[in-house]
N, CA, C and O atoms as a GROMACS GRO file, in nm:
protein
  296
    1MET      N    1   3.944  -5.678  -8.950
    1MET     CA    2   3.856  -5.776  -9.010
    1MET      C    3   3.934  -5.903  -9.040
    1MET      O    4   3.881  -6.014  -9.028
    2GLN      N    5   4.057  -5.888  -9.079
    2GLN     CA    6   4.139  -6.006  -9.108
    2GLN      C    7   4.166  -6.086  -8.982
    2GLN      O    8   4.172  -6.208  -8.986
    3GLU      N    9   4.184  -6.017  -8.870
    3GLU     CA   10   4.207  -6.086  -8.743
    3GLU      C   11   4.083  -6.167  -8.702
    3GLU      O   12   4.095  -6.277  -8.649
    4GLU      N   13   3.966  -6.113  -8.727
    4GLU     CA   14   3.838  -6.184  -8.696
    4GLU      C   15   3.829  -6.308  -8.783
    4GLU      O   16   3.790  -6.414  -8.734
    5THR      N   17   3.864  -6.297  -8.909
    5THR     CA   18   3.859  -6.412  -8.998
    5THR      C   19   3.960  -6.520  -8.954
    5THR      O   20   3.932  -6.640  -8.961
    6GLN      N   21   4.076  -6.475  -8.908
    6GLN     CA   22   4.178  -6.567  -8.858
    6GLN      C   23   4.129  -6.642  -8.734
    6GLN      O   24   4.149  -6.763  -8.723
    7GLN      N   25   4.066  -6.572  -8.643
    7GLN     CA   26   4.011  -6.635  -8.522
    7GLN      C   27   3.903  -6.734  -8.555
    7GLN      O   28   3.893  -6.841  -8.494
    8GLN      N   29   3.821  -6.699  -8.653
    8GLN     CA   30   3.715  -6.792  -8.697
    8GLN      C   31   3.776  -6.918  -8.754
    8GLN      O   32   3.728  -7.028  -8.726
    9MET      N   33   3.882  -6.905  -8.834
    9MET     CA   34   3.947  -7.022  -8.891
    9MET      C   35   4.015  -7.106  -8.783
    9MET      O   36   4.016  -7.229  -8.792
   10ASN      N   37   4.070  -7.043  -8.681
   10ASN     CA   38   4.135  -7.117  -8.571
   10ASN      C   39   4.040  -7.204  -8.495
   10ASN      O   40   4.067  -7.322  -8.473
   11TRP      N   41   3.926  -7.148  -8.453
   11TRP     CA   42   3.831  -7.229  -8.378
   11TRP      C   43   3.771  -7.340  -8.463
   11TRP      O   44   3.746  -7.451  -8.417
   12ARG      N   45   3.749  -7.305  -8.593
   12ARG     CA   46   3.689  -7.403  -8.684
   12ARG      C   47   3.788  -7.519  -8.710
   12ARG      O   48   3.748  -7.636  -8.711
   13THR      N   49   3.912  -7.487  -8.730
   13THR     CA   50   4.014  -7.590  -8.753
   13THR      C   51   4.028  -7.679  -8.629
   13THR      O   52   4.034  -7.802  -8.642
   14LYS      N   53   4.033  -7.620  -8.514
   14LYS     CA   54   4.039  -7.700  -8.388
   14LYS      C   55   3.917  -7.789  -8.372
   14LYS      O   56   3.928  -7.906  -8.335
   15PHE      N   57   3.802  -7.732  -8.401
   15PHE     CA   58   3.676  -7.807  -8.390
   15PHE      C   59   3.677  -7.932  -8.484
   15PHE      O   60   3.638  -8.042  -8.444
   16ILE      N   61   3.721  -7.909  -8.606
   16ILE     CA   62   3.723  -8.019  -8.703
   16ILE      C   63   3.824  -8.125  -8.665
   16ILE      O   64   3.796  -8.245  -8.676
   17LEU      N   65   3.940  -8.082  -8.619
   17LEU     CA   66   4.045  -8.178  -8.576
   17LEU      C   67   3.998  -8.260  -8.457
   17LEU      O   68   4.016  -8.382  -8.455
   18ILE      N   69   3.938  -8.194  -8.358
   18ILE     CA   70   3.893  -8.266  -8.241
   18ILE      C   71   3.780  -8.366  -8.278
   18ILE      O   72   3.776  -8.479  -8.230
   19GLY      N   73   3.690  -8.321  -8.364
   19GLY     CA   74   3.583  -8.410  -8.412
   19GLY      C   75   3.635  -8.529  -8.487
   19GLY      O   76   3.585  -8.641  -8.471
   20GLY      N   77   3.737  -8.505  -8.570
   20GLY     CA   78   3.797  -8.618  -8.645
   20GLY      C   79   3.867  -8.719  -8.553
   20GLY      O   80   3.856  -8.840  -8.571
   21ILE      N   81   3.937  -8.667  -8.456
   21ILE     CA   82   4.007  -8.754  -8.359
   21ILE      C   83   3.904  -8.833  -8.277
   21ILE      O   84   3.918  -8.954  -8.259
   22LEU      N   85   3.800  -8.765  -8.228
   22LEU     CA   86   3.695  -8.837  -8.152
   22LEU      C   87   3.624  -8.942  -8.237
   22LEU      O   88   3.592  -9.051  -8.189
   23GLY      N   89   3.600  -8.908  -8.364
   23GLY     CA   90   3.537  -9.004  -8.456
   23GLY      C   91   3.625  -9.126  -8.476
   23GLY      O   92   3.575  -9.239  -8.478
   24ALA      N   93   3.754  -9.105  -8.492
   24ALA     CA   94   3.845  -9.216  -8.508
   24ALA      C   95   3.852  -9.304  -8.384
   24ALA      O   96   3.855  -9.427  -8.393
   25VAL      N   97   3.853  -9.241  -8.267
   25VAL     CA   98   3.855  -9.318  -8.140
   25VAL      C   99   3.727  -9.399  -8.124
   25VAL      O  100   3.732  -9.517  -8.089
   26VAL      N  101   3.614  -9.338  -8.149
   26VAL     CA  102   3.488  -9.409  -8.134
   26VAL      C  103   3.477  -9.522  -8.237
   26VAL      O  104   3.432  -9.631  -8.204
   27GLY      N  105   3.517  -9.496  -8.360
   27GLY     CA  106   3.514  -9.600  -8.463
   27GLY      C  107   3.605  -9.714  -8.431
   27GLY      O  108   3.567  -9.830  -8.451
   28SER      N  109   3.725  -9.687  -8.382
   28SER     CA  110   3.819  -9.795  -8.346
   28SER      C  111   3.766  -9.875  -8.228
   28SER      O  112   3.776  -9.997  -8.226
   29ALA      N  113   3.708  -9.808  -8.130
   29ALA     CA  114   3.651  -9.878  -8.015
   29ALA      C  115   3.536  -9.967  -8.057
   29ALA      O  116   3.522 -10.080  -8.008
   30THR      N  117   3.455  -9.917  -8.146
   30THR     CA  118   3.342  -9.998  -8.197
   30THR      C  119   3.390 -10.122  -8.272
   30THR      O  120   3.338 -10.231  -8.252
   31ALA      N  121   3.488 -10.103  -8.357
   31ALA     CA  122   3.545 -10.215  -8.431
   31ALA      C  123   3.604 -10.317  -8.337
   31ALA      O  124   3.586 -10.437  -8.357
   32TYR      N  125   3.676 -10.271  -8.234
   32TYR     CA  126   3.735 -10.363  -8.136
   32TYR      C  127   3.626 -10.443  -8.063
   32TYR      O  128   3.636 -10.566  -8.051
   33LEU      N  129   3.524 -10.374  -8.016
   33LEU     CA  130   3.416 -10.446  -7.945
   33LEU      C  131   3.344 -10.544  -8.036
   33LEU      O  132   3.308 -10.654  -7.993
   34MET      N  133   3.323 -10.506  -8.161
   34MET     CA  134   3.257 -10.597  -8.257
   34MET      C  135   3.343 -10.720  -8.282
   34MET      O  136   3.292 -10.832  -8.284
   35ALA      N  137   3.473 -10.700  -8.300
   35ALA     CA  138   3.565 -10.814  -8.324
   35ALA      C  139   3.571 -10.904  -8.201
   35ALA      O  140   3.570 -11.027  -8.214
   36ARG      N  141   3.577 -10.844  -8.083
   36ARG     CA  142   3.585 -10.925  -7.959
   36ARG      C  143   3.457 -11.007  -7.941
   36ARG      O  144   3.463 -11.124  -7.903
   37THR      N  145   3.342 -10.947  -7.967
   37THR     CA  146   3.216 -11.018  -7.955
   37THR      C  147   3.209 -11.131  -8.056
   37THR      O  148   3.164 -11.241  -8.022
   38ALA      N  149   3.252 -11.106  -8.177
   38ALA     CA  150   3.252 -11.211  -8.281
   38ALA      C  151   3.341 -11.328  -8.243
   38ALA      O  152   3.306 -11.444  -8.263
   39GLU      N  153   3.458 -11.297  -8.187
   39GLU     CA  154   3.552 -11.403  -8.145
   39GLU      C  155   3.492 -11.487  -8.031
   39GLU      O  156   3.506 -11.609  -8.028
   40GLU      N  157   3.426 -11.420  -7.938
   40GLU     CA  158   3.368 -11.491  -7.826
   40GLU      C  159   3.253 -11.581  -7.868
   40GLU      O  160   3.233 -11.687  -7.809
   41ASN      N  161   3.176 -11.540  -7.969
   41ASN     CA  162   3.059 -11.612  -8.010
   41ASN      C  163   3.085 -11.718  -8.118
   41ASN      O  164   3.026 -11.826  -8.114
   42GLN      N  165   3.172 -11.689  -8.213
   42GLN     CA  166   3.184 -11.782  -8.325
   42GLN      C  167   3.327 -11.801  -8.375
   42GLN      O  168   3.347 -11.872  -8.473
   43SER      N  169   3.425 -11.741  -8.314
   43SER     CA  170   3.565 -11.756  -8.350
   43SER      C  171   3.594 -11.722  -8.497
   43SER      O  172   3.674 -11.791  -8.561
   44GLY      N  173   3.532 -11.621  -8.550
   44GLY     CA  174   3.556 -11.581  -8.685
   44GLY      C  175   3.502 -11.445  -8.714
   44GLY      O  176   3.451 -11.379  -8.624
   45PRO      N  177   3.511 -11.400  -8.838
   45PRO     CA  178   3.462 -11.267  -8.869
   45PRO      C  179   3.309 -11.262  -8.854
   45PRO      O  180   3.241 -11.361  -8.880
   46PRO      N  181   3.255 -11.148  -8.815
   46PRO     CA  182   3.109 -11.138  -8.798
   46PRO      C  183   3.038 -11.146  -8.930
   46PRO      O  184   3.086 -11.096  -9.032
   47ALA      N  185   2.923 -11.210  -8.926
   47ALA     CA  186   2.837 -11.218  -9.043
   47ALA      C  187   2.734 -11.106  -9.029
   47ALA      O  188   2.643 -11.114  -8.947
   48ILE      N  189   2.748 -11.002  -9.109
   48ILE     CA  190   2.660 -10.888  -9.103
   48ILE      C  191   2.566 -10.891  -9.224
   48ILE      O  192   2.610 -10.889  -9.339
   49SER      N  193   2.438 -10.897  -9.195
   49SER     CA  194   2.341 -10.899  -9.306
   49SER      C  195   2.320 -10.759  -9.359
   49SER      O  196   2.354 -10.660  -9.294
   50THR      N  197   2.265 -10.753  -9.479
   50THR     CA  198   2.240 -10.623  -9.543
   50THR      C  199   2.144 -10.542  -9.459
   50THR      O  200   2.163 -10.421  -9.443
   51SER      N  201   2.043 -10.605  -9.405
   51SER     CA  202   1.946 -10.530  -9.324
   51SER      C  203   2.009 -10.474  -9.198
   51SER      O  204   1.976 -10.363  -9.157
   52ASP      N  205   2.099 -10.549  -9.136
   52ASP     CA  206   2.167 -10.499  -9.018
   52ASP      C  207   2.259 -10.382  -9.052
   52ASP      O  208   2.269 -10.287  -8.975
   53ALA      N  209   2.325 -10.386  -9.168
   53ALA     CA  210   2.410 -10.278  -9.213
   53ALA      C  211   2.328 -10.153  -9.241
   53ALA      O  212   2.371 -10.043  -9.206
   54VAL      N  213   2.212 -10.169  -9.302
   54VAL     CA  214   2.123 -10.055  -9.329
   54VAL      C  215   2.073  -9.993  -9.200
   54VAL      O  216   2.071  -9.871  -9.187
   55LYS      N  217   2.033 -10.076  -9.103
   55LYS     CA  218   1.987 -10.029  -8.974
   55LYS      C  219   2.095  -9.947  -8.904
   55LYS      O  220   2.068  -9.841  -8.847
   56ALA      N  221   2.216  -9.998  -8.908
   56ALA     CA  222   2.330  -9.928  -8.846
   56ALA      C  223   2.359  -9.796  -8.915
   56ALA      O  224   2.389  -9.697  -8.850
   57ALA      N  225   2.350  -9.795  -9.049
   57ALA     CA  226   2.375  -9.674  -9.125
   57ALA      C  227   2.270  -9.568  -9.096
   57ALA      O  228   2.303  -9.450  -9.083
   58VAL      N  229   2.144  -9.607  -9.085
   58VAL     CA  230   2.037  -9.513  -9.052
   58VAL      C  231   2.058  -9.456  -8.912
   58VAL      O  232   2.037  -9.337  -8.889
   59ALA      N  233   2.098  -9.540  -8.820
   59ALA     CA  234   2.123  -9.493  -8.681
   59ALA      C  235   2.239  -9.393  -8.680
   59ALA      O  236   2.232  -9.290  -8.613
   60VAL      N  237   2.345  -9.424  -8.754
   60VAL     CA  238   2.459  -9.333  -8.759
   60VAL      C  239   2.421  -9.199  -8.822
   60VAL      O  240   2.461  -9.093  -8.773
   61ILE      N  241   2.344  -9.204  -8.929
   61ILE     CA  242   2.302  -9.079  -8.994
   61ILE      C  243   2.215  -8.997  -8.899
   61ILE      O  244   2.229  -8.875  -8.894
   62GLY      N  245   2.126  -9.061  -8.825
   62GLY     CA  246   2.045  -8.991  -8.728
   62GLY      C  247   2.129  -8.928  -8.618
   62GLY      O  248   2.102  -8.816  -8.575
   63THR      N  249   2.229  -8.999  -8.572
   63THR     CA  250   2.320  -8.946  -8.469
   63THR      C  251   2.396  -8.824  -8.522
   63THR      O  252   2.407  -8.722  -8.453
   64VAL      N  253   2.448  -8.836  -8.642
   64VAL     CA  254   2.522  -8.727  -8.702
   64VAL      C  255   2.431  -8.603  -8.721
   64VAL      O  256   2.473  -8.490  -8.696
   65ARG      N  257   2.310  -8.624  -8.765
   65ARG     CA  258   2.218  -8.511  -8.781
   65ARG      C  259   2.188  -8.447  -8.647
   65ARG      O  260   2.179  -8.325  -8.638
   66GLY      N  261   2.173  -8.528  -8.541
   66GLY     CA  262   2.148  -8.474  -8.409
   66GLY      C  263   2.265  -8.390  -8.359
   66GLY      O  264   2.246  -8.284  -8.299
   67ILE      N  265   2.386  -8.439  -8.383
   67ILE     CA  266   2.504  -8.365  -8.340
   67ILE      C  267   2.517  -8.236  -8.422
   67ILE      O  268   2.551  -8.131  -8.366
   68ALA      N  269   2.492  -8.241  -8.553
   68ALA     CA  270   2.500  -8.126  -8.636
   68ALA      C  271   2.398  -8.019  -8.596
   68ALA      O  272   2.425  -7.899  -8.608
   69ALA      N  273   2.282  -8.063  -8.548
   69ALA     CA  274   2.177  -7.972  -8.505
   69ALA      C  275   2.219  -7.894  -8.380
   69ALA      O  276   2.166  -7.786  -8.353
   70LEU      N  277   2.312  -7.947  -8.304
   70LEU     CA  278   2.358  -7.874  -8.187
   70LEU      C  279   2.424  -7.738  -8.225
   70LEU      O  280   2.424  -7.644  -8.147
   71GLY      N  281   2.478  -7.732  -8.345
   71GLY     CA  282   2.539  -7.610  -8.392
   71GLY      C  283   2.442  -7.501  -8.429
   71GLY      O  284   2.480  -7.386  -8.445
   72ASP      N  285   2.312  -7.538  -8.443
   72ASP     CA  286   2.210  -7.437  -8.478
   72ASP      C  287   2.163  -7.357  -8.360
   72ASP      O  288   2.101  -7.252  -8.378
   73ARG      N  289   2.190  -7.402  -8.240
   73ARG     CA  290   2.146  -7.334  -8.119
   73ARG      C  291   2.217  -7.200  -8.105
   73ARG      O  292   2.336  -7.190  -8.134
   74LYS      N  293   2.144  -7.097  -8.061
   74LYS     CA  294   2.201  -6.967  -8.046
   74LYS      C  295   2.196  -6.919  -7.906
   74LYS      O  296   2.241  -6.808  -7.877
   0.00000   0.00000   0.00000
């Protein structure tokens, strides 16, 4: 039983680490693209309105929920 618990912890730890690394890569790429676009258009930091930030947050939450739902499949 202890071996089964250890195997469960191993795949879970790997899964969390890979997800964290992928999240960091995607977040960094997004920030890079946003900064590049802002420089091309206005040569300064992007002006993000509150409504745009809320729209982006809702989209991110929806994406995260969709990805989390993949784990419910049997």
